[in-house]
C-alpha positions, 0 to 999 in steps of 0.5 A: 491621752484622755477622751475626745468629745465630738459635738455636731452643733445644730444637729437637726439642721445639719442632718437636712444639709447633709442630704441637700449640700446646696443648702450649705451656707444658707439660713435654714429654719426647720418646721414640724407639725401638721399644716397649718399648725407647723412651727419652727423647731430648729434653726442655724445661726444664720437664720437666728441672725436673720430674725427667726425665732423658735415657735414661729408659725410657717407663715411667719417664717416664710416672710423671711425671704433669705431663710430656707424653710424645710421640714424636720426629718427624723429619717435624715437625723437617724442616718446622720447620727449613724454617720457620726458613729462611723466617724468615731469607730474610724478612729477608736474601737471604744465609742460612747453614744452620748446623744444624737449630736454627741459621741465620746472616744477613748484615745488611750493607746492611739498616740503611736498610731495617729500621733498627738492629740492635736493631730487626732482632733484635726483628723476627726474634723476632716473626716467629719467634713467628708461625711457631710458634718461640721463638728467640734472636738474637745479633748480632756482627761475628764469625760464630762468636761470634754462633753460640756466644753465641746457644746460650748466652745468652737473648733478644736479645744485641748484642755490640760489636766487640772484646768477643767474648771478654768476652761468651763468657767466662762460657758453658759450654764445651759451647756450642762443640760439642766432641767428647764425648771432648774435653769429658770431657778439659776437665772433668777439667782443671777447664775448664768455661767459655769464659773458662777455656779461652781462658786456656790456652796454645794451644801446650800445648793443641795438643799435647794436643788437636790441631787441635780444641784450637786451634779451640776456643781461637779460638772461646773468644776470639772470634778465629775467622774464616770466610766464610758458606756461603750456602744456596740459597733454597728455593721448596718450601713443604711441611708434614707431620703423622703422626697417632698415631691414624687420623682417620676423620671430617671435623670432626677432620680439618678441624681438623688441615688448618686448623693445617697451612694456618695454618703454610703461609700464615705461611711464605708471608707471611714470604717475601711470597708466596702460594699458587697451588695447594694439594696435599693428600695423605693416607696412608690406613689399610689397607683390610680387608673389615670396616674401611671408614670414610668421611668422608661416610657418605652418599657412594657408597663406591668402591674404597679406595686407600692414598693420597688426593690432591686438588689445589686450583687457585686463580684468584688467588694467596692466603694466606687460610688460612680461605678455603683451609680452606673450599675444602678442606672442600667438596672433601672433602665432594664426594669424601671418602677411603674410609678413615681418614687416618694421615698428612697432606702439604700443599704450596703452589706459591708465586706473587707476591701480588696487589695491587689498587688500588680505584677511588674512583668504582667500585662495590664488588664481592665479592673474588675469594676469595668468588667462588671459594668460591661457585663451589666451593659450587655445584660441591659441589651440582651437580657439578664438570662443571656449573659454570664457563665454557662453551667450544666443543669441538674439533669441527665438531658443532653445538651442542656445548660443554664447561664449564671452570673460571674461570681468569685468565691475566693478570698478578696486577694485571690479574687482580685488576681483571678478576676484580672485573668478572667478579663483577658478571656471575656472576649473568648467567653462571649464568642463561646456563648454567642456561637452556641458551640460546645466542645467536650473532650474525652479519651478514646481507646489507645489514649487518642484525644478526640473532641465532639462538636455539638450542633445547636439545634440538632440537625433534622436527618433522614435515616434508611434502615436495611435489615434492621441496621442503619444503612444511609443517612442524609441531612442538610443536602449531604448523603452518605453510607453508614460504614459502621454503627454502634448503639443504640443507647437509650436515655429518657427522663423528665416524664412528669413534664411536658418536655420529657425526652426519650432518645435512642442514640447511635455513633456512626461512621459515614462515608460520603460520595467521592465528588466534591459536592458533599465536601462543599456541603459539609463545609457550608453546614459547619459554617452556617450552623456553627459560624466557624471562620475558615482559616488559610489552611482550610481554604488551601488544604491538601488532597489528604484533607480533601479525602478525610472530609469524605468520611465522618463520625457522627452522633445521631438519635431517634426522638420518640417524642417527636418521631424523627431522627436528628444529628446531635454532633460530629466527632473531630 
């Protein structure tokens, strides 16, 4: 196999059409310059047939009602060229960045993977269409011949070895990209095609045009030979869009974000990659006292900033543009920009796509993407800091934890399987967070398993001392005798902060009165403080269970900072 040249005709126009798919099929003229000196610098064939010419002023171009006038955008051209490079790397690791509208692929060794040259060319055309580009593909054993033929011929062209001069013979000389002065000289000689240029004697051509004449003669005959200049694969995936009018509302902004996400995910898919994180940056409208517009009028308005940035971190790499758009919308609704958006920048950090093998006998579970979307919706309702996985804080203070977002640190395959298992427990995890109850297990003497039920917040208590010992304790209407006590254990910390602590802690065995009133009170405390639903066995317990409720093991402490007693929890 030889080389495949991919050429995007009317590249500047296609870059604009890629950002505005609604313009596809329309006559388009691009303007450049500052008003009122803007002039037409590019157009497509439809605009040319309508009568548009290069150099026309903006007012002249606007006289053609059938022609859509747009400003030339170097930003869109940059992203379109990056998409063209991704197209090349999706097929071959050896890619040459020839020009903004042209790249060359080395097809050596691809026949066993992709098929014949014709099949490869058709795949390139199809993949270019998915990226929003209409491309021409020419395959030839001569690199320069493939480039020049792609610029002059349409569709898919296969040039057999030895027929390079014949394939180029009927093409105009300008496909060889000569200097403007040289092109005028050749036109004055009556040389307008590559075949006519190849028929000229090379010696005389060299005397009149110098080295450029020799090179052009070789190009026209398909006899030039050079090595590829390989480009380094780019790992940055970025899309930008400059808006002609500021966008202050969420709905039209979401439409633009969805378009950029579609383009970004198409480029990732071409490289068999997915997004681990999505970075969105807005350039905002300048702020004035009388001009502060928000995407969400109900949200509190903060000090407006010239730039707005939001980082979307995913638990697993994904290139599902619809799901990513929903996540972005939720983030923007929770914390919207304070002024209208003038420019959008979006970048994706690539990662390997996840591949999960489902078990034949395993129950079905929601996809990890749906779990992330559910968590984002919850965070939008209750706050980002109130949703996630509980994690112990780096402190010796008792009963302190913080919420961290769900992050998978395993490989993609392990993460996919474990995430599915985690979705089955998400309901229990959310109930755990809402209830505010913590159970910690420890091994007591004789290998007896016990659990500790923490009260959040700790229950205020009254303690009666007798000869320096704990005698009685009462809390929430329940009063009992202290049969045994162990302690105190003194803990303190964070003395340099305003919320430092100093606790003296005891474990006590409390015997309540034998009437049913304390039993009922204890149950009411458990139901009220920990929101635990009683089961049928709780409602119809035996007499032994009733008597066991008359005694309990509790952990109490004296808070020196607040000067009071509190019940930390109960041993079960």
